[in-house]
VONU-872564 format. One record per residue (C-alpha): residue number from 0; x, y, z. Coordinates in Angstrom, 3 decimals. Layout:
BEGIN
(NUM, (X, Y, Z));
...
END
This chain:
BEGIN
(0, (-17.325, -51.660, 48.327));
(1, (-16.429, -49.277, 45.541));
(2, (-15.419, -50.280, 42.030));
(3, (-11.767, -49.419, 42.687));
(4, (-11.665, -51.698, 45.770));
(5, (-13.176, -54.587, 43.825));
(6, (-10.563, -54.202, 41.054));
(7, (-7.731, -54.127, 43.592));
(8, (-9.115, -57.222, 45.321));
(9, (-9.267, -59.131, 42.046));
(10, (-5.685, -58.175, 41.274));
(11, (-4.518, -59.374, 44.713));
(12, (-6.252, -62.750, 44.301));
(13, (-4.721, -63.245, 40.853));
(14, (-1.261, -62.390, 42.217));
(15, (-1.680, -64.881, 45.110));
(16, (-2.516, -67.726, 42.733));
(17, (0.204, -67.023, 40.129));
(18, (3.128, -65.745, 42.249));
(19, (2.937, -66.742, 45.917));
(20, (6.557, -65.654, 46.516));
(21, (5.529, -62.001, 46.107));
(22, (3.299, -62.024, 49.175));
(23, (5.706, -59.927, 51.209));
(24, (5.646, -57.174, 48.602));
(25, (1.852, -57.308, 48.451));
(26, (1.571, -56.928, 52.221));
(27, (3.614, -53.715, 51.991));
(28, (1.347, -52.269, 49.268));
(29, (-1.288, -49.814, 50.472));
(30, (-4.263, -49.644, 48.077));
(31, (-5.534, -46.426, 49.639));
(32, (-2.294, -44.475, 49.006));
(33, (-3.228, -43.580, 45.425));
(34, (-6.700, -42.558, 46.526));
(35, (-5.244, -40.274, 49.210));
(36, (-2.935, -38.623, 46.664));
(37, (-5.839, -38.270, 44.271));
(38, (-7.883, -36.560, 46.989));
(39, (-5.062, -34.081, 47.598));
(40, (-4.481, -33.219, 43.894));
(41, (-7.971, -33.299, 42.418));
(42, (-10.528, -33.017, 45.201));
(43, (-8.764, -30.481, 47.371));
(44, (-11.281, -28.630, 49.532));
(45, (-8.781, -26.408, 51.368));
(46, (-6.796, -23.630, 49.720));
(47, (-3.909, -24.146, 52.185));
(48, (-3.002, -27.410, 50.443));
(49, (-2.597, -25.635, 47.085));
(50, (-1.223, -22.178, 47.938));
(51, (2.124, -22.974, 49.525));
(52, (3.892, -19.714, 48.722));
(53, (1.471, -17.627, 50.775));
(54, (2.798, -18.931, 54.089));
(55, (6.391, -19.557, 52.915));
(56, (9.334, -18.125, 54.828));
(57, (11.083, -17.066, 51.609));
(58, (8.323, -14.639, 50.666));
(59, (8.292, -13.080, 54.121));
(60, (12.107, -12.739, 54.149));
(61, (12.265, -11.161, 50.674));
(62, (9.516, -8.672, 51.485));
(63, (11.244, -7.739, 54.731));
(64, (14.611, -7.185, 53.017));
(65, (12.951, -5.132, 50.296));
(66, (11.415, -2.922, 52.973));
(67, (14.806, -2.412, 54.598));
(68, (16.519, -1.497, 51.324));
(69, (13.694, 0.834, 50.341));
(70, (14.150, 2.805, 53.569));
(71, (17.861, 3.457, 52.809));
(72, (18.199, 4.352, 49.099));
(73, (21.378, 3.461, 47.253));
(74, (23.682, 6.447, 46.786));
(75, (26.097, 4.923, 44.249));
(76, (24.501, 3.050, 41.364));
(77, (27.824, 2.102, 39.721));
(78, (29.062, -1.317, 40.779));
(79, (32.744, -1.668, 41.547));
(80, (33.816, -5.189, 40.746));
(81, (31.574, -8.087, 39.742));
(82, (27.921, -7.181, 40.122));
(83, (27.012, -10.742, 41.137));
(84, (28.900, -10.250, 44.422));
(85, (26.699, -7.348, 45.458));
(86, (24.106, -8.499, 48.051));
(87, (21.440, -6.161, 46.702));
(88, (21.883, -7.577, 43.204));
(89, (21.288, -11.055, 44.614));
(90, (18.138, -9.781, 46.295));
(91, (16.932, -8.248, 43.015));
(92, (17.484, -11.519, 41.150));
(93, (15.726, -13.496, 43.881));
(94, (12.834, -11.015, 43.913));
(95, (12.458, -11.332, 40.132));
(96, (12.360, -15.113, 40.344));
(97, (9.888, -14.878, 43.206));
(98, (7.625, -12.617, 41.113));
(99, (7.346, -15.386, 38.508));
(100, (6.393, -17.891, 41.229));
(101, (3.807, -15.449, 42.553));
(102, (2.210, -15.299, 39.103));
(103, (2.021, -19.092, 39.033));
(104, (0.540, -19.139, 42.541));
(105, (-2.097, -16.570, 41.546));
(106, (-3.095, -18.749, 38.590));
(107, (-3.505, -21.756, 40.918));
(108, (-5.649, -19.738, 43.323));
(109, (-7.708, -18.378, 40.429));
(110, (-8.383, -21.936, 39.215));
(111, (-9.484, -22.945, 42.731));
(112, (-11.868, -19.986, 43.004));
(113, (-13.217, -20.558, 39.513));
(114, (-13.884, -24.255, 40.062));
(115, (-15.776, -23.698, 43.327));
(116, (-17.609, -20.492, 42.404));
(117, (-18.742, -21.745, 38.983));
(118, (-21.604, -23.583, 40.705));
(119, (-23.028, -20.188, 41.726));
(120, (-22.165, -18.045, 38.660));
(121, (-20.792, -20.190, 35.795));
(122, (-20.871, -17.367, 33.218));
(123, (-18.531, -15.069, 35.187));
(124, (-15.310, -16.776, 34.064));
(125, (-16.088, -15.976, 30.415));
(126, (-16.927, -12.321, 31.216));
(127, (-13.907, -11.500, 33.423));
(128, (-10.696, -13.137, 32.202));
(129, (-8.113, -11.394, 34.401));
(130, (-7.502, -13.539, 37.535));
(131, (-7.167, -10.577, 39.930));
(132, (-10.294, -8.872, 38.567));
(133, (-12.190, -12.178, 38.746));
(134, (-11.293, -12.660, 42.430));
(135, (-12.196, -9.040, 43.217));
(136, (-15.573, -9.508, 41.517));
(137, (-16.239, -12.682, 43.529));
(138, (-15.313, -10.845, 46.744));
(139, (-17.905, -8.130, 46.095));
(140, (-20.719, -10.288, 44.665));
(141, (-20.367, -13.361, 46.931));
(142, (-23.533, -15.499, 47.135));
(143, (-26.265, -12.917, 46.525));
(144, (-25.550, -11.927, 42.889));
(145, (-27.036, -8.470, 43.518));
(146, (-24.721, -6.587, 41.219));
(147, (-26.625, -3.308, 41.475));
(148, (-25.591, -2.934, 45.130));
(149, (-21.885, -3.191, 44.315));
(150, (-22.060, -1.398, 40.963));
(151, (-19.807, 1.458, 42.111));
(152, (-17.167, -0.905, 43.558));
(153, (-17.012, -2.994, 40.365));
(154, (-16.570, 0.069, 38.159));
(155, (-13.320, 0.875, 40.000));
(156, (-11.502, -2.000, 38.260));
(157, (-13.889, -3.135, 35.464));
(158, (-15.196, -1.242, 32.424));
(159, (-18.775, 0.029, 32.568));
(160, (-19.790, -2.196, 29.650));
(161, (-18.486, -5.330, 31.421));
(162, (-20.320, -4.379, 34.626));
(163, (-23.544, -3.985, 32.670));
(164, (-23.116, -7.404, 31.025));
(165, (-22.386, -9.005, 34.414));
(166, (-25.523, -7.424, 35.899));
(167, (-27.735, -8.715, 33.079));
(168, (-26.173, -12.190, 33.116));
(169, (-26.437, -12.513, 36.924));
(170, (-30.202, -11.970, 36.755));
(171, (-30.650, -14.865, 34.314));
(172, (-27.974, -17.318, 35.515));
(173, (-28.830, -20.960, 36.180));
(174, (-26.405, -21.335, 39.097));
(175, (-27.385, -22.389, 42.603));
(176, (-26.257, -21.024, 45.945));
(177, (-23.221, -22.687, 47.487));
(178, (-22.725, -23.636, 51.120));
(179, (-21.361, -21.088, 53.578));
(180, (-18.270, -23.192, 54.349));
(181, (-17.374, -23.451, 50.702));
(182, (-17.997, -19.722, 50.256));
(183, (-15.643, -18.986, 53.149));
(184, (-12.914, -21.031, 51.445));
(185, (-13.490, -19.109, 48.209));
(186, (-13.265, -15.740, 49.974));
(187, (-10.121, -16.873, 51.775));
(188, (-8.564, -17.827, 48.452));
(189, (-9.505, -14.420, 47.049));
(190, (-7.823, -12.739, 50.004));
(191, (-4.650, -14.770, 49.359));
(192, (-4.698, -13.721, 45.730));
(193, (-4.990, -10.050, 46.676));
(194, (-2.069, -10.350, 49.124));
(195, (0.153, -12.064, 46.570));
(196, (-0.722, -9.444, 43.967));
(197, (0.236, -6.644, 46.369));
(198, (3.501, -8.456, 47.122));
(199, (4.259, -8.704, 43.407));
(200, (3.581, -4.973, 42.956));
(201, (5.925, -4.117, 45.826));
(202, (8.642, -6.294, 44.273));
(203, (8.174, -4.529, 40.934));
(204, (8.364, -1.153, 42.642));
(205, (11.629, -2.061, 44.341));
(206, (13.166, -3.524, 41.182));
(207, (12.070, -0.408, 39.281));
(208, (13.904, 1.819, 41.740));
(209, (17.062, -0.245, 41.264));
(210, (16.865, -0.661, 37.479));
(211, (19.559, 1.972, 36.895));
(212, (21.836, -0.292, 38.903));
(213, (20.907, -3.672, 37.396));
(214, (19.931, -2.800, 33.784));
(215, (20.805, 0.821, 32.902));
(216, (20.692, 0.378, 29.109));
(217, (17.306, -1.354, 29.143));
(218, (15.926, 1.364, 31.438));
(219, (16.984, 4.111, 29.014));
(220, (15.007, 2.473, 26.203));
(221, (11.647, 1.557, 27.783));
(222, (11.855, 3.176, 31.199));
(223, (12.435, 1.627, 34.637));
(224, (8.829, 0.497, 35.115));
(225, (8.542, -1.425, 31.852));
(226, (12.067, -2.835, 32.297));
(227, (11.152, -4.154, 35.755));
(228, (8.006, -5.789, 34.399));
(229, (9.913, -7.407, 31.530));
(230, (12.524, -8.803, 33.902));
(231, (9.866, -9.975, 36.323));
(232, (7.930, -11.914, 33.703));
(233, (11.087, -13.298, 32.066));
(234, (12.530, -14.417, 35.408));
(235, (15.560, -12.141, 35.591));
(236, (18.021, -10.320, 33.407));
(237, (19.855, -13.436, 32.188));
(238, (16.715, -15.247, 30.959));
(239, (15.572, -11.991, 29.316));
(240, (18.889, -11.666, 27.462));
(241, (18.479, -15.175, 26.038));
(242, (15.040, -14.461, 24.583));
(243, (14.555, -13.537, 20.917));
(244, (12.935, -10.224, 20.067));
(245, (9.658, -11.879, 18.977));
(246, (9.221, -13.339, 22.486));
(247, (10.155, -10.071, 24.206));
(248, (7.381, -8.369, 22.226));
(249, (4.608, -10.525, 23.762));
(250, (5.832, -10.512, 27.366));
(251, (2.898, -9.500, 29.566));
(252, (0.243, -10.021, 26.870));
(253, (-3.213, -10.885, 28.202));
(254, (-6.414, -11.894, 26.534));
(255, (-8.762, -8.911, 26.295));
(256, (-12.491, -9.091, 26.996));
(257, (-14.568, -7.208, 24.417));
(258, (-17.992, -8.220, 25.874));
(259, (-19.650, -8.468, 22.476));
(260, (-18.115, -5.330, 20.996));
(261, (-16.329, -5.170, 17.657));
(262, (-12.784, -6.505, 17.358));
(263, (-11.860, -4.491, 14.245));
(264, (-9.703, -2.008, 16.161));
(265, (-8.293, -4.563, 18.617));
(266, (-4.535, -5.170, 18.337));
(267, (-3.327, -8.681, 19.089));
(268, (-0.108, -9.576, 20.958));
(269, (-0.068, -6.466, 23.167));
(270, (2.508, -6.748, 25.951));
(271, (4.511, -4.428, 28.165));
(272, (6.425, -3.086, 25.158));
(273, (3.231, -1.478, 23.824));
(274, (2.947, 0.602, 27.037));
(275, (6.293, 2.406, 26.727));
(276, (6.412, 6.070, 25.796));
(277, (8.149, 5.489, 22.454));
(278, (5.274, 3.364, 21.152));
(279, (2.479, 5.467, 22.646));
(280, (3.852, 8.666, 21.098));
(281, (3.717, 7.100, 17.626));
(282, (0.751, 7.292, 15.277));
(283, (-1.821, 4.508, 15.825));
(284, (-1.217, 2.949, 12.422));
(285, (2.535, 2.697, 13.095));
(286, (2.446, 1.424, 16.692));
(287, (2.796, -2.236, 15.747));
(288, (5.903, -1.493, 13.701));
(289, (7.268, 0.706, 16.494));
(290, (6.675, -2.055, 19.081));
(291, (8.636, -4.546, 16.971));
(292, (11.497, -2.054, 16.639));
(293, (11.566, -1.420, 20.399));
(294, (11.494, -5.173, 21.136));
(295, (14.557, -5.709, 18.928));
(296, (16.496, -2.971, 20.691));
(297, (15.403, -4.257, 24.127));
(298, (16.813, -7.689, 23.298));
(299, (20.168, -6.061, 22.393));
(300, (20.201, -3.853, 25.500));
(301, (19.406, -6.826, 27.765));
(302, (22.394, -8.716, 26.360));
(303, (24.632, -5.719, 26.942));
(304, (23.409, -5.418, 30.548));
(305, (23.800, -9.140, 31.198));
(306, (27.525, -8.845, 30.387));
(307, (27.785, -5.675, 32.553));
(308, (29.005, -3.535, 29.695));
(309, (28.232, 0.174, 29.344));
(310, (27.253, 0.665, 33.042));
(311, (26.465, 4.311, 32.468));
(312, (23.743, 3.499, 29.918));
(313, (25.492, 5.017, 26.891));
(314, (24.540, 2.085, 24.663));
(315, (20.879, 2.391, 25.667));
(316, (20.848, 6.117, 24.916));
(317, (22.388, 5.510, 21.482));
(318, (19.800, 2.821, 20.696));
(319, (16.971, 5.089, 21.812));
(320, (18.255, 7.973, 19.658));
(321, (18.464, 5.625, 16.682));
(322, (14.867, 4.464, 17.229));
(323, (13.584, 8.017, 17.592));
(324, (15.267, 8.937, 14.316));
(325, (13.666, 5.994, 12.505));
(326, (10.208, 6.679, 13.947));
(327, (10.452, 10.361, 12.994));
(328, (11.386, 9.309, 9.485));
(329, (8.327, 7.038, 9.317));
(330, (5.978, 9.758, 10.580));
(331, (7.189, 12.667, 8.479));
(332, (4.853, 13.740, 5.647));
(333, (5.749, 12.960, 2.047));
(334, (7.704, 15.613, 0.141));
(335, (5.641, 18.266, -1.606));
(336, (5.584, 17.840, -5.369));
(337, (7.171, 20.748, -7.246));
(338, (4.647, 22.599, -9.365));
(339, (6.153, 23.070, -12.823));
(340, (4.931, 26.064, -14.862));
(341, (3.462, 25.545, -18.308));
(342, (5.487, 26.277, -21.418));
(343, (5.236, 29.648, -23.102));
(344, (2.491, 29.676, -25.727));
(345, (4.805, 31.249, -28.312));
(346, (7.262, 28.414, -28.352));
(347, (8.334, 27.420, -31.858));
(348, (6.824, 24.205, -33.198));
(349, (8.878, 21.088, -33.020));
(350, (10.768, 20.022, -36.076));
(351, (9.079, 17.123, -37.771));
(352, (10.392, 14.824, -40.432));
(353, (9.378, 15.895, -43.926));
(354, (10.235, 15.177, -47.513));
(355, (8.753, 13.481, -50.540));
(356, (8.782, 10.016, -49.010));
(357, (6.926, 11.158, -45.883));
(358, (4.307, 13.000, -47.973));
(359, (3.733, 9.904, -50.102));
(360, (3.307, 7.763, -46.974));
(361, (0.744, 10.196, -45.553));
(362, (-1.145, 10.222, -48.843));
(363, (-1.123, 6.424, -48.948));
(364, (-2.551, 6.015, -45.435));
(365, (-4.836, 9.067, -45.480));
(366, (-8.580, 8.674, -44.870));
(367, (-10.424, 8.742, -48.192));
(368, (-13.437, 10.884, -48.866));
(369, (-15.701, 7.847, -49.178));
(370, (-14.672, 6.670, -45.710));
(371, (-15.384, 10.135, -44.333));
(372, (-18.857, 10.107, -45.893));
(373, (-19.513, 6.585, -44.546));
(374, (-18.669, 7.737, -41.018));
(375, (-21.157, 10.611, -41.137));
(376, (-24.797, 10.389, -40.094));
(377, (-27.817, 12.606, -40.684));
(378, (-29.825, 13.539, -37.605));
(379, (-33.461, 12.351, -37.540));
(380, (-33.178, 10.080, -40.560));
(381, (-33.555, 6.301, -40.617));
(382, (-30.410, 4.656, -41.923));
(383, (-30.553, 1.862, -44.486));
(384, (-29.072, -1.464, -43.470));
(385, (-27.361, -2.935, -46.547));
(386, (-27.153, -6.372, -44.914));
(387, (-30.908, -6.434, -44.047));
(388, (-30.175, -8.175, -40.731));
(389, (-30.505, -5.332, -38.188));
(390, (-26.795, -5.402, -37.441));
(391, (-26.647, -1.641, -37.179));
(392, (-24.264, -1.262, -40.107));
(393, (-24.908, 1.558, -42.516));
(394, (-23.073, 3.329, -45.317));
(395, (-23.621, 6.753, -43.768));
(396, (-23.978, 9.656, -46.198));
(397, (-22.521, 7.781, -49.163));
(398, (-24.869, 7.948, -52.170));
(399, (-27.332, 10.491, -50.719));
(400, (-26.848, 13.178, -53.367));
(401, (-30.344, 12.534, -54.867));
(402, (-29.678, 10.108, -57.739));
(403, (-29.982, 7.004, -55.614));
(404, (-26.583, 5.731, -56.716));
(405, (-23.337, 5.472, -54.853));
(406, (-21.323, 8.253, -56.348));
(407, (-17.628, 8.108, -55.856));
(408, (-15.952, 11.070, -54.176));
(409, (-13.732, 13.385, -56.165));
(410, (-10.337, 11.826, -56.597));
(411, (-7.260, 13.846, -55.983));
(412, (-4.875, 13.768, -58.911));
(413, (-1.959, 13.328, -56.548));
(414, (-3.323, 10.132, -55.084));
(415, (-4.681, 8.751, -58.387));
(416, (-2.892, 5.740, -59.801));
(417, (-0.794, 6.541, -62.821));
(418, (-1.689, 4.855, -66.117));
(419, (0.745, 4.475, -68.903));
(420, (-0.019, 6.072, -72.306));
(421, (-0.082, 2.692, -73.997));
(422, (-2.776, 1.475, -71.583));
(423, (-4.767, 4.695, -72.106));
(424, (-4.778, 4.216, -75.915));
(425, (-5.926, 0.630, -75.444));
(426, (-8.837, 1.659, -73.164));
(427, (-9.942, 4.433, -75.592));
(428, (-9.886, 1.966, -78.470));
(429, (-12.159, -0.411, -76.551));
(430, (-14.619, 2.383, -75.692));
(431, (-15.041, 3.580, -79.297));
(432, (-18.620, 3.215, -80.715));
(433, (-18.927, 2.341, -84.396));
(434, (-22.071, 3.070, -86.498));
(435, (-23.573, 5.831, -84.371));
(436, (-26.069, 5.599, -81.548));
(437, (-29.336, 3.623, -81.846));
(438, (-32.535, 3.823, -79.844));
(439, (-31.707, 0.662, -77.929));
(440, (-28.044, 1.488, -77.393));
(441, (-28.677, 5.033, -76.213));
(442, (-31.435, 4.078, -73.723));
(443, (-30.300, 3.461, -70.165));
(444, (-32.123, 0.223, -69.443));
(445, (-31.181, -2.784, -67.459));
(446, (-29.538, -5.655, -69.245));
(447, (-32.233, -8.089, -68.021));
(448, (-35.166, -6.149, -69.598));
(449, (-36.975, -8.140, -72.346));
(450, (-40.156, -7.765, -74.460));
(451, (-41.158, -11.435, -73.932));
(452, (-42.821, -12.447, -70.666));
(453, (-44.200, -15.736, -69.360));
(454, (-47.787, -15.523, -68.024));
(455, (-49.887, -18.309, -66.420));
(456, (-52.800, -17.736, -68.825));
(457, (-51.288, -17.278, -72.297));
(458, (-47.749, -18.578, -71.819));
(459, (-45.442, -16.442, -73.937));
(460, (-46.629, -12.867, -74.284));
(461, (-45.058, -9.810, -75.881));
(462, (-45.051, -6.821, -73.527));
(463, (-43.608, -3.327, -73.594));
(464, (-40.775, -3.040, -70.989));
(465, (-41.037, 0.775, -71.047));
(466, (-44.724, 0.728, -70.054));
(467, (-43.956, 0.633, -66.304));
(468, (-41.582, 3.561, -66.654));
(469, (-44.236, 5.491, -68.570));
(470, (-46.771, 4.950, -65.787));
(471, (-44.301, 6.193, -63.224));
(472, (-43.629, 9.314, -65.252));
(473, (-47.385, 10.012, -65.550));
(474, (-47.878, 9.666, -61.791));
(475, (-44.956, 11.955, -61.079));
(476, (-46.311, 14.535, -63.519));
(477, (-49.734, 14.347, -61.875));
(478, (-48.776, 14.602, -58.208));
(479, (-45.203, 15.874, -58.015));
(480, (-45.043, 18.299, -60.891));
(481, (-44.441, 21.982, -60.198));
(482, (-47.555, 22.811, -62.315));
(483, (-49.954, 20.459, -60.504));
(484, (-52.405, 21.829, -57.964));
(485, (-54.151, 20.464, -54.866));
(486, (-56.468, 17.467, -55.247));
(487, (-59.707, 16.810, -53.299));
(488, (-59.484, 19.883, -51.054));
(489, (-62.358, 20.524, -48.636));
(490, (-64.080, 23.916, -48.847));
(491, (-64.449, 25.752, -45.548));
(492, (-66.661, 28.732, -44.715));
(493, (-65.342, 31.695, -42.800));
(494, (-67.316, 34.134, -40.669));
(495, (-66.882, 37.805, -40.082));
(496, (-65.297, 37.179, -36.679));
(497, (-62.678, 34.933, -38.278));
(498, (-61.834, 37.596, -40.801));
(499, (-61.422, 40.196, -38.079));
(500, (-59.101, 37.911, -36.147));
(501, (-57.133, 37.254, -39.307));
(502, (-56.716, 40.992, -39.930));
(503, (-55.635, 41.665, -36.369));
END
């Protein structure tokens, strides 16, 4: 007995003890009903239980009527009276709704094939994402996984890079072979998927041929083929007219398989709108903007067609002309900048403000001669750092005239501060010297020089402060005088050959 049967038995015993009056209801209860339903939904081993549209009478009837209408083309595309009363319009709406159901049925079949074939090749579902391409790949590979034998067939509907990745992955897969009965069910499901896909393509072809009758304005914007695909995915013209432009843009978008390649150039949210001629004729960097513009106009044209206005497609042509004008404006090059010629070299100078006040202001803020000398440097000479801290600050060429003192630059009389005559007489009176010049007063000595010195041996000692200056003068006269000669020169002997070379 399974665990589910034991649980059901316990529940029945508890119900008998607590509520005996409910015995009649318990006798009607079938504990295996839920298990049977579970077997049908989850553990379905036959594709006929899942794919109900494949053998439906509606699909066969719609395909037959489409074949009859395709044999006798419509001569008059303009509808007289309400378009809903036209039998062909009803068939077009039914075919559009049926195309949506076919897409759902294909997804169910793809899930069935994927669940059963994953035991043989589990990595295939991540390499091939399109349901139709996945079922075609399973049909060619089957149970052998010899991709090299069907390499040419796979390249008809798969990129060469994806085929190469499938071939390498199939040689290293960890899957096991499945039974022949299960493989037959998988191949049968693949055949159903191919038939439903062909039926959907035939429906799209028929709706495309009748798009000038059902949606003339939408057909003028994106073309009959794209209009038929948009209506097929949306479920008809009325559901398409109720969609916002952002949802119309992504109709028909599928997840792309890059197989390990870069995704830098991949554009997301690519639907049927991106395939129309207006978007494809635009520059690659403007295609996203062009697709959004086309989606907005498609939403407007679908609403016009749903109310059966402008049956000749005049509104669609006006919208398309407006879009073409905007896209041309976006793609046109920027205007060329006008090259302006230079002014004539003999143009008169501009008039500048002058006058006494302006001259005084310029003299007040002018760069002084001392600042000019401080900003100058002598090449190949080590500068003195007055701060003795290696900060790189120097006084430049100030005070390098040879005296060793900072000599002020010549002062311009115009910029010199004016002194009153009374102040001048006072300064001259202070600078007067009474009693003549003495030997001490006339000598240029420092104010700190003294004839008394403190020594560690004798204490106070009288010294001559001019003795050091006298020694310096004697040394300068000995070595740097213009009358002094060379000291301690080495005598060298010359030969006759040296003299000849010197003469030559």
